[in-house]
N, C-alpha and C positions, 0 to 999 in steps of 0.2 A: 405639418405635411399630412400626417395620418388623419387629422380632423378634416382637412380639406378633401382628402380622398373619400372619407366616409360620407361627407356631405354630397359629393359627386355621385356616389353609388346610390344614396337615398333619393336624390333628385332624379337619377336615371330610372330607378325602379318605379317611382311614382309616375313618371312620364309614360313608362311602358304599360302600367296598369290602367292609366287614364286612356291611353291609345287603344288598348284592348277593349275597354268598356265602350268607347266611341265606335269602334269597328263593329262590335256586337249590336249596338243600337242601330247603326247604319244598315246592317244586314237585315234586321227585323223590319226596318222601314222600307227596304227594297222588295222584300218578299210579300206576296199577297197575303193579307191577314185571314184568319179563320173567324167566321162569324157564327155564333151559336144562338139561335133564337129559342128561348125557353118559355114555353107556354105554361103559366101557373094555373093548374086546374082549380075550378071553383071550390073544390072541397078542401083546399089547402088553407090553413089558418095562420101558418107562420108568416112573419113579416119578411120583406125582401132582404133586409139587412142580415137577418139571421140565416136565411137561406143561402145568401151569397157567402157569408163567412164560413158556415159549416159544410157546405156541399160544393162550392165552386171556386172560391178564391185560391185555395191551395192547389186545385187541379189546374187552373189557369197558369199559375206560377210554374208548375212542373212542365206543362205543355210548351210554354214559351221558352223554357230553359233548353229543351232539346230539339225543338222544331225551328228555332230561330225565327219565329213568326209571332206577330201580335195576335192575341186571342181576345175577341170582343164578345161580350155577352149582352143579349138584349132580352130583358124580361117583359113578358106581355101578360096582361090579365084581362078578364071580362071580354073575351073574344068568342062570340057565338060560333058554334060549330067546331071549336078547338078546345077552349077551356071548360066546356061542358061535355066533352067527349065521353061516351060510355065505354070506359076502359076495363071495367071489372067483369070477369066472366071466365068460363072454362076453355073456350075455343081460342087459343092463343093465335093461331094462324089467321083466323077471321078478324080478330081484334087488330092485329098488326096491319092487315090489308086495308081495313076500314080507316085506320089512322093515316096510312100512306095516302089514301084517297083524299082525306080531309086536308092533309098538308099540300098535296098537289093542287087542290082547288084553291087553297090560300095563295100559293105561289103564282098560279095563273091569274087569279083575281087581282093581285097587286103587281103583276108583271115583274116579278123578282128574278134575279139571275139564277140560273140552274147550273151549278158546278160543285166540285168537291169541297169548296171552301165555305159552303153554306149548309149548316146542319139544323135540324128542327127536333126539339125534345119537349115532350109533355111531362111535366112534373106533377106527381099525384100524391095524395095523402095515404091512400091504401095500396096494398100490393095488387097485382092483376088477378092472381088467384093464389091459393096456398102453395108456397114454395117457388113462386115466380115473382121476383121483386121488380123486374123490368124486362123489356124486350127491345130489340133493335133490328132494323133491316140490314143484315150483313151483306146482302146482295147489291142493292142499289146504293146503300150507305147514305141515305138522306134523312130518315126519320126514325125516332125511337121513343119509348116511354120509360120513365124511371120513377120509382116511388121514393118517398122520404124514409123508408124503413131502415136504411143504413146510410151513413155518410158517403160511402163510395159508390152507391148505385148510379147516380148520374155520370160519374167518371167511367164506370164500367160500360154503360150503354153507349156513351159517346166514344169510348175506346173502340167498340165494334164498328161504329160509323166511320172511324178513321183507319180501319184496317187491322186493328189489334185482335188477338185471338186468345182463347182460354189456354191453348197448349203452350203459348209463349209466356204465360204468367209464372211467377216464381214466389217461393217463400224466402223472405230475407231474415237475417238474424242481426238485431241491432242493440243489444245482444238478444233481446227477447224476440221470438219468432213473430213475423207479421206477414200479412198477405198483400200482394200488389193488386192494383185496381182491377185486373181482369181475371183474377182467380174465380173459378166457376162455382165455388161453394165456400161458406164460412166454416172454419174449424174452431171448436170451442177452446177458449184459452189463448187463441192467436189474436194479435192486435191488427189494426189496419196500418199499412205502410204509408198511405197517402201519396204514392208514386206509381208510375208504370214500371214494369220490369225493363231491364236493358234491352231484351229482345223485342218487347212490344214498343219500346221507344224507337228502335230501328225500323220496325214495320210501319209505324205511324209516320215517321219522318220520310221514309221511302214513298209511302202512299201520297203524301202531300207534295213531295218534290217531283214525282213522276210527271213528265211532260212539261215541267215548269222551265 
């Protein structure tokens, strides 16, 4: 009798877990996915497999876990006007404005959808200037530039394009202190958490869900 009851409980638990997984997959399939087009600058020598593994795959996993949306990456190389963009300089506002213009022209030329589920990121080998690892258009939330100087820079800039903020970033203890993706500066001795803070997860999910 006890053995039969135990088998029943195990079967029921397995069914519930399977059902929850199916429901989560169904939810992702129903929601509009997020597409991030990543332009690999001509000065980047890393191969795409390494770039995806070190800078993007963990970020995609985290985003999908709390947005309940599929996140698709599209890497593009050798695209004149974009992958040869002159991103290095002192005038950050001018550089960001020119990058937004380049992205807008690309969108128009290819007749691409213009909505909050389409983001455009330029991935660069060098920083924009000393102390500036990346920039993002936190107003229109369409385009940004991220250097390979730290593994979390693309996640940081994309986070801004998705409504995340510096103020909502946190230091976590696991048990060693680590910085979440949108922390505004690196602290010596602190590791990277490779996740967004709970508050930024809420901000990002709210941004994507608004009006849906």
